[in-house]
Steps between C-alpha positions, in 0.01 A plus 500: 500500500827482693392297805557154355829584330851432626690810623707518181204449269293759685780753467543427131126523445478832684796637306340379175172675578690814590698475176179472299359813663826684431489401133148642464604826666813515284286455187283797603812706570640400160186628331536834679867535406502371143155602379477838673837645605737330255308406183706360213770595412573690823524184710820432304620851425454626855598189694153435643528127450819465702374720784174309521668159493729596788205619708272206426765229518599605850137529608374178343790287621566653841140482627444127441847423639416685820171310522690175451728597786239608756195286421444240767164335580617452860477876551178647628265643240555850642879471479489354151270775377728762652807350330326489161361850546849636570633327187209636295553854626871475428428380148239766439735775619778367276267478200360849552849646537618314191205614290546856624864484388395373157237776477729794584743406223225424245508656152264798483566663162644424161641836398607609155828672576639697204580204271430198719253350743589465865318298765449718807465337841321639803818513705672720239239776504579782748187513718538872564479571126175315427292817540691646205352237268178555302195413716444162333854389591522625858416156643719207406288222347443169678368315197801487272714759321348804330634619166622859500761726343727787603443859398777720359717692746382853570849644495870420527490512881230236519697282260812542712315416824342191346837385368661537841222301665535230235870477578400467866283197427159653424421432131317764299196278475466493879458880523126571545544863395595384151212256451231554241241290318656251258287629212674839518826341389357300208708683239819456705427131553452440130812701419706288740355169379714283278374264226418149619689360203820650641448313827452174316811566293705568813369190678424239232493222758221677691260555209262225612498646850420847366218368284373296793483810718286668236273192495446535127785326314265418212460876434874573502485713185239732647659489844835620373332806347293578811747426779822666614716459808648713776762387756379458855678518837386287792632448850688181415551506125442667167195403294331628185152647467312448174265781399228557243638760258153641437401565861830478696325244722729249673378162378765249609834445672796277423799419727756641257758769575456721192712796612 
């Protein structure tokens, strides 16, 4: 394949083949990140897209460039294989480290926190407190965020402790000892929800976007009666969660700061 090529063409060909392999691997990594760890809308809310692009861009570009630099048909087969193996191992190590970094900051829960939703990330949850969570929440999920809510404080001391930790950078929603099933807070969720019509009145230029998120603009009359909204806090920005007013189920998200 490379024997009858000029030195430059053989290097370009080898780098091209390497690039193609990197693209395939990057596509598989993208599926893992965006379909499993950061499903929509968390790839935008939690910065997953930017983190992944940094990791993959370096890996996809650097590997083929190194191959372009070291590939030489005048080298012995053993030496050439060793060079390419070193590059491959370097790339693999960089990719694994990058994906590990993306994983440890992944979103793990969407918590209803008093009167808002907050996206909770793995890095924010104190590991030593996980055993305080209900059994079903004692392991952080690897397949996208779980919906949960926070129970009421047991007493004034617990409220004070939680407030102090929040001031120290640990949000209430990241405290495993306060977690409970989302269904237990249904009445509080519905009480905190605001009419969808109010959101459309506040942001008249975003009405089409809101209807698009609901995927049923032709049923707007019914939708306005069945849907309400609650502000939502992410790592990078503020969004809005749309909920079904009959079940309190979160049914859509829009990139609007509704606080």
